BAMARTOR-829028 format. One line per field, with one value per residue (C-alpha): x, y, z; residue number from 1. Coordinates in Angstrom, 1 decimal. Layout:
c1: c(X|...)
c2: c(Y|...)
c3: c(Z|...)
nr: c(NUM|...)
//
This chain:
c1: c(42.6|39.1|36.3|35.2|31.4|32.2|28.7|29.2|30.8|31.8|34.7|35.9|35.0|35.5|39.7|39.4|38.1|40.6|43.6|42.2|41.9|45.2|46.1|44.9|41.4|37.8|36.1|31.9|31.0|27.3|26.3|23.2|25.2|25.8|29.0|31.3|29.9|31.2|35.0|35.3|34.3|36.7|39.2|38.8|35.7|32.3|29.0|26.6|23.0|21.9|23.6|22.4|23.3|26.8|26.5|25.4|28.6|31.8|34.2|34.8|31.7|32.9|30.6|31.4|27.9|26.6|25.0|24.1|20.4|22.0|23.7|20.6|19.2|22.0|22.7|20.0|16.3|15.3|16.8|19.9|23.4|23.3|20.3|21.7|25.9|26.9|28.3|31.8|31.8|33.6|31.4|33.2|31.6|34.2|31.1|31.9|28.2|27.0|28.2|24.8|24.1|27.9|26.9|23.1|24.5|27.7|25.0|22.4|25.8|26.7|23.8|23.6|27.2|28.7|32.2|32.5|34.2|33.3|36.5|36.0|38.7|41.2|42.9|40.5|40.1|43.9|44.5|42.2|43.4|47.5|45.9|47.5|44.3|44.6|42.2|40.4|38.8|35.7|35.3|36.6|40.3|39.0|37.6|40.3|42.8|41.3|40.7|43.8|45.6|42.5|42.8|46.4|45.9|44.2|45.6|48.8|47.9|45.5|44.9|42.2|41.0|39.0|35.3|32.3|32.3|35.5|36.1|33.5|34.4|37.7|37.3|34.8|36.5|39.8|37.9|36.3|39.8|41.0|38.2|38.8|42.5|42.0|39.4|42.6|45.3|42.8|42.3|46.1|46.3|43.9|44.9|48.0|46.9|45.4|48.6|51.0|52.7|53.5|52.3|55.1|56.6|54.0|54.4|58.2|57.9|54.6|56.1|59.0|57.4|54.0|51.1|52.5|49.7|49.0|46.4|49.1|52.5|50.4|47.5|48.0|45.2|47.0|48.4|52.6|53.7|52.8|52.5|50.5|48.4|44.8|45.1|47.4|44.4|41.4|41.0|39.4|38.7|40.7|37.6|34.9|33.4|30.1|32.2|33.7|30.0|28.8|31.6|31.4|27.2|28.2|30.3|28.1|25.4|27.9|28.9|24.8|24.4|27.5|27.5|30.7|31.7|32.7|32.2|34.6|33.4|29.9|32.0|33.1|30.0|28.4|31.0|31.0|26.7|27.4|30.5|28.4|25.3|26.9|27.3|31.0|29.7|32.3|35.4|37.9|36.7|40.4|38.2|36.9|39.3|37.9|35.2|36.5|37.9|34.2)
c2: c(-52.1|-51.8|-50.4|-47.5|-46.1|-42.3|-40.8|-36.8|-35.0|-31.1|-29.3|-32.2|-35.3|-35.0|-34.2|-36.7|-39.5|-38.4|-39.0|-42.7|-42.7|-41.1|-44.5|-46.9|-47.1|-47.7|-45.3|-44.7|-41.7|-40.0|-36.7|-34.5|-32.1|-33.5|-31.1|-32.9|-36.2|-34.5|-34.1|-36.6|-38.6|-36.4|-37.8|-41.6|-42.6|-43.5|-41.5|-43.4|-42.6|-42.9|-44.6|-48.2|-48.4|-47.7|-50.0|-52.3|-53.0|-51.6|-53.6|-50.2|-46.7|-43.8|-41.2|-37.4|-35.5|-32.0|-33.1|-36.2|-35.9|-36.5|-39.2|-41.0|-40.8|-42.1|-45.0|-46.4|-47.3|-49.6|-47.5|-47.6|-48.4|-50.8|-52.5|-52.3|-53.2|-56.5|-58.5|-57.8|-54.5|-52.0|-48.1|-45.5|-42.2|-39.3|-36.3|-34.5|-34.8|-35.7|-38.4|-39.8|-40.7|-41.8|-44.9|-44.9|-45.9|-48.0|-49.8|-50.7|-51.4|-53.6|-55.5|-56.5|-57.9|-54.9|-53.1|-49.1|-46.6|-42.6|-40.3|-37.1|-34.7|-32.2|-30.3|-28.6|-28.0|-27.5|-30.9|-32.7|-31.4|-32.4|-35.3|-34.8|-34.7|-35.7|-39.0|-39.7|-42.1|-44.3|-48.2|-51.8|-52.4|-55.0|-52.2|-49.7|-51.8|-52.8|-49.1|-48.1|-48.1|-46.0|-43.4|-43.2|-42.0|-39.3|-37.7|-37.9|-38.8|-41.3|-41.7|-44.5|-42.9|-45.4|-47.4|-46.5|-42.3|-41.6|-39.8|-37.8|-36.6|-36.0|-33.5|-31.7|-31.5|-30.2|-28.0|-26.5|-25.5|-24.5|-21.9|-21.0|-20.1|-18.7|-16.2|-15.8|-15.3|-12.6|-10.7|-10.0|-9.0|-6.5|-5.6|-4.6|-2.9|-0.3|-0.4|0.7|-2.7|-3.9|-6.9|-8.7|-8.2|-10.2|-12.6|-12.7|-12.7|-14.4|-17.3|-18.0|-17.7|-19.1|-17.0|-20.2|-21.7|-23.4|-20.5|-18.4|-19.7|-21.3|-19.5|-17.0|-13.9|-11.1|-10.1|-10.7|-13.0|-16.0|-16.1|-19.7|-17.7|-16.6|-12.9|-12.9|-13.5|-11.2|-14.3|-16.4|-19.6|-22.7|-23.7|-21.5|-19.7|-21.5|-25.0|-23.4|-23.2|-25.9|-28.0|-25.6|-26.5|-30.0|-29.3|-28.0|-30.2|-33.0|-30.4|-31.1|-34.4|-35.1|-32.8|-31.4|-27.9|-25.9|-22.0|-21.2|-23.4|-21.8|-18.3|-19.1|-20.7|-17.1|-14.9|-17.0|-17.0|-13.6|-13.5|-15.3|-13.8|-10.2|-12.1|-13.6|-16.9|-17.4|-16.5|-17.7|-17.9|-16.8|-13.8|-13.7|-11.3|-8.4|-9.1|-8.6|-5.2|-4.5)
c3: c(-53.5|-51.9|-53.5|-51.3|-51.3|-50.3|-49.5|-48.5|-51.1|-50.3|-49.2|-47.6|-48.6|-52.3|-51.3|-49.6|-51.8|-54.9|-52.7|-52.7|-55.9|-56.6|-53.8|-56.3|-54.2|-56.4|-55.5|-56.1|-54.8|-53.7|-53.0|-53.4|-55.6|-59.0|-59.5|-56.9|-58.4|-61.7|-59.8|-58.3|-62.1|-63.7|-61.3|-61.9|-59.2|-60.4|-59.8|-57.7|-57.5|-53.5|-50.4|-50.7|-54.3|-53.1|-49.8|-51.5|-53.9|-51.2|-49.4|-47.5|-46.6|-45.8|-44.9|-45.2|-43.9|-42.0|-38.7|-36.9|-38.8|-41.6|-39.8|-38.9|-42.2|-44.1|-42.1|-40.5|-41.6|-44.3|-47.3|-45.1|-45.3|-42.5|-43.7|-47.6|-47.0|-47.7|-44.3|-43.9|-45.4|-43.1|-42.0|-41.0|-40.4|-41.0|-39.8|-37.1|-34.5|-31.8|-29.9|-28.8|-32.4|-33.2|-30.3|-31.6|-35.1|-34.3|-31.8|-34.6|-37.1|-34.1|-34.4|-37.7|-37.6|-38.6|-38.0|-37.2|-36.5|-35.8|-37.0|-37.6|-38.7|-37.9|-40.5|-42.5|-47.1|-46.6|-45.0|-46.7|-49.6|-49.1|-47.0|-43.7|-42.1|-38.1|-37.7|-34.2|-34.4|-32.1|-32.3|-32.5|-32.0|-34.7|-37.1|-36.2|-37.7|-40.7|-41.5|-40.5|-44.1|-46.1|-43.1|-43.7|-47.5|-46.3|-43.2|-41.4|-37.7|-36.7|-33.5|-32.1|-29.3|-27.2|-28.4|-30.6|-30.0|-29.0|-31.9|-31.8|-28.0|-28.9|-31.2|-29.9|-26.5|-28.9|-31.1|-27.3|-26.8|-29.5|-29.4|-26.0|-26.5|-30.0|-28.4|-25.4|-28.2|-30.1|-26.4|-25.9|-29.3|-28.9|-25.2|-26.7|-29.1|-27.2|-24.8|-27.6|-28.0|-31.4|-32.8|-33.9|-30.3|-28.8|-30.8|-30.4|-26.7|-26.2|-28.5|-26.4|-23.6|-21.1|-23.1|-26.1|-27.6|-31.0|-32.1|-31.4|-33.0|-36.4|-36.7|-34.6|-35.5|-36.9|-39.7|-40.4|-37.7|-38.9|-42.6|-43.7|-40.8|-42.2|-40.5|-44.0|-46.6|-45.2|-43.1|-46.6|-44.5|-44.0|-40.8|-41.0|-37.8|-38.7|-38.3|-35.2|-33.9|-35.2|-32.9|-29.7|-29.8|-29.6|-27.0|-24.9|-25.5|-24.3|-21.3|-20.1|-20.4|-19.0|-16.0|-17.0|-15.7|-19.1|-18.4|-21.0|-23.4|-22.7|-23.7|-25.8|-27.5|-26.6|-28.5|-31.3|-31.8|-32.3|-34.4|-37.3|-36.3|-37.2|-41.2|-40.4|-40.8|-43.3|-42.1|-40.5|-36.7|-35.9|-38.1|-33.9|-33.3|-35.4|-33.2|-29.9|-31.4|-31.7)
nr: c(1|2|3|4|5|6|7|8|9|10|11|12|13|14|15|16|17|18|19|20|21|22|23|24|25|26|27|28|29|30|31|32|33|34|35|36|37|38|39|40|41|42|43|44|45|46|47|48|49|50|51|52|53|54|55|56|57|58|59|60|61|62|63|64|65|66|67|68|69|70|71|72|73|74|75|76|77|78|79|80|81|82|83|84|85|86|87|88|89|90|91|92|93|94|95|96|97|98|99|100|101|102|103|104|105|106|107|108|109|110|111|112|113|114|115|116|117|118|119|120|121|122|123|124|125|126|127|128|129|130|131|132|133|134|135|136|137|138|139|140|141|142|143|144|145|146|147|148|149|150|151|152|153|154|155|156|157|158|159|160|161|162|163|164|165|166|167|168|169|170|171|172|173|174|175|176|177|178|179|180|181|182|183|184|185|186|187|188|189|190|191|192|193|194|195|196|197|198|199|200|201|202|203|204|205|206|207|208|209|210|211|212|213|214|215|216|217|218|219|220|221|222|223|224|225|226|227|228|229|230|231|232|233|234|235|236|237|238|239|240|241|242|243|244|245|246|247|248|249|250|251|252|253|254|255|256|257|258|259|260|261|262|263|264|265|266|267|268|269|270|271|272|273|274|275|276|277|278|279|280|281|282|283|284|285|286|287|288|289|290|291|292|293|294)
//
């Protein structure tokens, strides 16, 4: 079993680290929130004061941080992970960040002879708790081979997407498609309401017809047809509107750099931005249907 430094014990990172403890790994956790560290210790882990200290003793370092800014701060510089980890340590960043930062940090790690992966996740807090996350992994085949058994303790589906940054690319492309489809499904249900068509009847038809998609059949934005969807719990978040907006902003920034035309992605960013600004940032992203209703 590995000694793992886990930096970032928030809503996603803490249950991921707890699952690694359950699998028998030795976890040394770091977070700015002392309460999160205390929860890790209660689960059998150890609290460490700084990423530098955790990196110096780890076989593997995993990070789950809010943005590219924090990733650069934690990995780069004289007090960063890359400068203070041992040769042979595997670095895995599970944050969802911009592709440029992921590739820059991976390049810095490579210059130091370290293996590094970007491995953002899909599945939300529920998937983190259940250990059923999907990992989209960018980096070398050698690094992926070392990491796979560890990632399997936190997730159900582990996909090697290619070289450095490709995990981030896969994540933002996937979530851009999800945002667009959720808005489309929501518009369909709102139109059905105005035309006098019952929610369940539309679901029964569309879920077996060409309108079928994950946003409809797994995460239906109206109460009733899919009992597990947040619509049945007043849109209590599995994946917040604020997080969806973050990913849409990342997708549009990447599209601008790559010269890709993503008109629907741009519209989705605009709509989710207005929804978040209306005070619904903490609600589930499927609650966008309430904004569509106007």
